[in-house]
C-alpha positions, -999 to 999 in steps of 0.1 A, spaced: -486 -312 264 -450 -297 269 -434 -323 248 -460 -313 217 -452 -276 223 -413 -284 221 -416 -302 188 -436 -273 174 -410 -246 183 -389 -234 152 -354 -243 155 -325 -227 137 -327 -200 111 -352 -200 85 -344 -199 48 -360 -163 44 -335 -149 74 -308 -163 54 -319 -148 23 -322 -114 39 -289 -117 54 -272 -126 22 -292 -95 5 -280 -71 30 -242 -85 26 -244 -79 -14 -258 -43 -7 -231 -36 16 -203 -52 -7 -218 -32 -39 -217 2 -18 -182 -7 -8 -169 -13 -41 -187 17 -57 -169 39 -29 -136 24 -35 -138 26 -73 -156 62 -79 -138 76 -49 -103 71 -65 -90 48 -37 -70 27 -60 -57 58 -78 -45 73 -48 -28 41 -36 -7 40 -68 1 75 -63 13 70 -27 32 39 -40 49 61 -65 60 88 -42 71 61 -17 95 46 -44 109 83 -52 117 90 -16 131 55 -9 156 60 -42 163 99 -28 172 85 7 195 58 -9 213 85 -30 217 107 -1 230 78 18 255 70 -10 266 105 -13 273 111 24 292 77 26 314 89 -3 317 124 17 327 106 48 352 84 29 369 113 12 367 137 40 406 139 46 417 137 11 428 170 -5 403 165 -35 371 159 -17 341 143 -34 348 148 -71 323 151 -98 336 120 -111 327 103 -78 290 118 -82 286 106 -115 298 72 -104 273 72 -76 245 83 -100 255 56 -125 246 31 -98 210 45 -99 210 48 -135 208 85 -135 232 105 -157 251 135 -142 261 169 -159 
């Protein structure tokens, strides 16, 4: 009798349980995509990347100017406008 009961017991995942799981996952994915797009997540990420690039360039410029100041610290002229223009030209920025 016990052997007959073991043969009738369900084993594994049923097709209905699998379909319900897939539907729930699709709903969660749709909600996540909707929040990401409508919430401006991609826009904010792009703006943050631009700000990071600007700050990185600013830091490189400050470092280059400081290095030039250290190089010319003990000369009579110090850092001249031509020195600054040379540094700015390396960054493709025009000086005054």
